[in-house]
C-alpha positions as a printed Julia matrix, in Angstrom:
189×3 Matrix{Float64}:
 146.67  124.34   54.45
 146.18  124.97   58.34
 142.77  125.95   57.61
 142.0   122.85   56.17
 143.08  121.13   59.63
 140.84  123.12   61.97
 137.69  121.39   60.95
 139.1   117.89   60.98
 141.13  118.61   64.26
 137.11  119.57   65.42
 135.43  116.42   64.42
 138.33  114.18   65.86
 137.9   116.25   69.34
 134.0   115.74   68.8
 134.61  112.17   68.55
 137.05  111.63   71.24
 134.44  113.37   73.39
 131.6   110.95   72.19
 133.84  107.94   72.96
 135.06  108.85   76.54
 131.28  109.71   77.3
 130.28  106.55   76.15
 132.98  104.49   77.93
 131.97  105.96   81.5
 128.75  105.57   80.77
 129.02  101.69   79.97
 131.34  101.43   82.86
 129.6   103.1    85.06
 126.71  101.03   84.65
 128.54   97.77   84.62
 129.72   98.6    88.09
 126.71   99.29   89.41
 125.29   96.21   88.41
 127.96   94.31   89.98
 127.46   96.38   93.12
 123.48   95.16   92.69
 124.6    91.68   92.02
 126.76   91.95   94.98
 123.88   93.32   97.23
 121.64   90.75   96.19
 124.21   88.02   97.53
 124.66   89.95  100.72
 120.63   89.97  101.19
 120.45   86.25  100.33
 122.78   85.07  103.06
 121.16   86.74  106.04
 124.03   89.19  107.33
 124.3    88.81  110.88
 124.76   91.31  113.65
 128.61   91.4   115.56
 129.23   87.66  116.76
 130.04   89.7   119.99
 126.32   90.49  120.5
 125.01   86.85  119.99
 124.04   84.97  123.18
 124.24   88.57  124.82
 121.53   89.96  127.12
 119.58   92.7   124.7
 120.67   96.1   126.22
 118.15   97.83  128.89
 116.4   100.61  127.08
 113.76  103.22  127.88
 111.09  102.33  125.15
 108.46  104.67  124.95
 105.28  104.08  122.7
 103.89  106.63  120.07
 101.23  107.62  123.24
 104.35  108.8   124.9
 103.69  105.94  127.36
 106.78  103.94  128.96
 106.84  100.05  127.66
 107.17   97.25  130.26
 110.24   96.78  130.67
 110.02   93.15  130.34
 108.19   93.22  126.97
 111.24   92.23  124.94
 112.73   89.86  127.5
 109.91   87.11  127.42
 109.69   84.64  125.1
 110.51   84.61  121.58
 110.55   88.61  120.02
 111.99   89.87  116.82
 112.9    93.43  117.38
 112.86   95.38  114.12
 114.9    98.79  114.25
 113.31  101.12  111.26
 113.28  104.84  111.0
 110.59  106.73  108.81
 113.09  108.72  106.62
 114.02  104.96  104.93
 112.62  103.97  101.9
 114.0   100.24  102.51
 112.49  100.47  105.51
 108.83  100.99  104.29
 109.86   98.28  101.67
 110.39   96.24  104.38
 107.2    96.52  106.41
 105.1    95.69  103.25
 107.23   92.54  103.17
 106.65   91.88  107.29
 103.22   92.25  106.81
 102.94   89.12  104.63
 105.15   86.91  106.91
 103.94   88.16  110.6
 101.45   85.3   110.46
 103.99   82.55  109.97
 105.27   82.73  113.34
 102.23   83.32  115.79
 104.72   82.04  118.83
 107.0    84.84  117.81
 106.1    88.8   118.89
 107.47   91.69  116.77
 108.1    95.11  117.96
 109.38   97.99  116.07
 112.26  100.27  117.59
 113.33  103.68  116.16
 116.65  103.76  117.17
 117.68  107.39  116.2
 115.65  110.32  115.01
 112.89  112.66  116.07
 111.77  110.29  118.85
 107.97  111.29  119.86
 106.99  112.14  115.73
 108.9   109.03  114.12
 107.32  106.97  116.74
 104.05  108.04  115.51
 104.71  107.9   112.4
 106.1   104.42  112.15
 103.03  103.15  114.51
 100.86  104.06  111.55
 102.8   102.42  108.96
 104.23   99.16  110.5
 102.17   96.17  111.45
 103.87   95.74  114.85
 103.89   97.85  117.8
 106.72  100.54  117.67
 108.61  102.62  120.13
 111.52  104.77  120.38
 114.53  104.38  122.38
 114.94  107.55  124.53
 118.32  106.84  126.11
 119.94  105.9   122.45
 120.7   102.67  124.37
 120.6   100.35  120.89
 122.48  102.72  119.02
 125.42  102.93  121.45
 125.39   99.77  122.82
 124.89   97.52  119.82
 126.29   99.72  117.31
 123.26  100.33  115.4
 124.31  103.14  112.41
 121.86  101.96  109.46
 118.38  100.5   109.19
 116.48   98.43  109.02
 117.93   95.83  111.46
 116.1    92.53  113.04
 117.42   91.16  115.91
 115.85   87.8   117.14
 115.7    87.32  121.13
 114.95   84.6   123.35
 113.94   85.35  126.79
 116.07   88.65  126.2
 119.01   87.08  124.76
 120.07   87.48  121.59
 120.0    84.82  119.21
 120.18   85.88  115.63
 120.0    88.69  113.37
 119.37   90.09  109.93
 121.07   93.23  108.6
 119.29   94.87  106.05
 116.11   95.03  103.7
 114.54   92.14  102.3
 113.92   93.28   98.79
 114.32   90.46   95.98
 112.1    87.49   95.68
 115.74   85.31   96.61
 116.37   87.23   99.71
 112.37   86.84  100.84
 113.03   83.73  100.25
 115.69   83.55  102.58
 114.09   85.2   105.22
 111.41   83.19  105.06
 113.75   80.16  106.01
 115.41   82.38  108.48
 112.02   83.09  110.12
 111.25   79.51  109.71
 114.64   78.32  111.61
 114.15   80.08  114.9
 113.84   78.02  117.71
């Protein structure tokens, strides 16, 4: 009699394992879908940098370009400027680069510059200079990482005469996010 229950118990255990695996698979898929939806919502609403940075002067930094030359100290402090923080090992930054190429000409009155806030400096700036449609520098003294709390990229910061006015944290990847960013760019005074 006990020998008859062994195959039945084995089948029941197998069915329970299949059920549990299926449950976890679909549960994780639903959670991932919710997280992606939330990310799209966050992207579309132009997440701002901390309020404590708005209307403050952009930090002083020693900016070095891909050739190793020091940048003019005033390059980011004259007129309207969008600074894009990027790194070369960031897939979102590459996607961002392709998107930004399509919008640079929308605002001829706004200069775009890239800054590599961390990573191997000269190599990163050289590689970034080839990928991004604007001049790229690296931050020799990590000024931005410490004073602005930059801990992820891409981040875009809008300056007027060296004063932080607006920001956009994260990559623009969805159609809704692209539309929101274009509206954000058009709204710059």
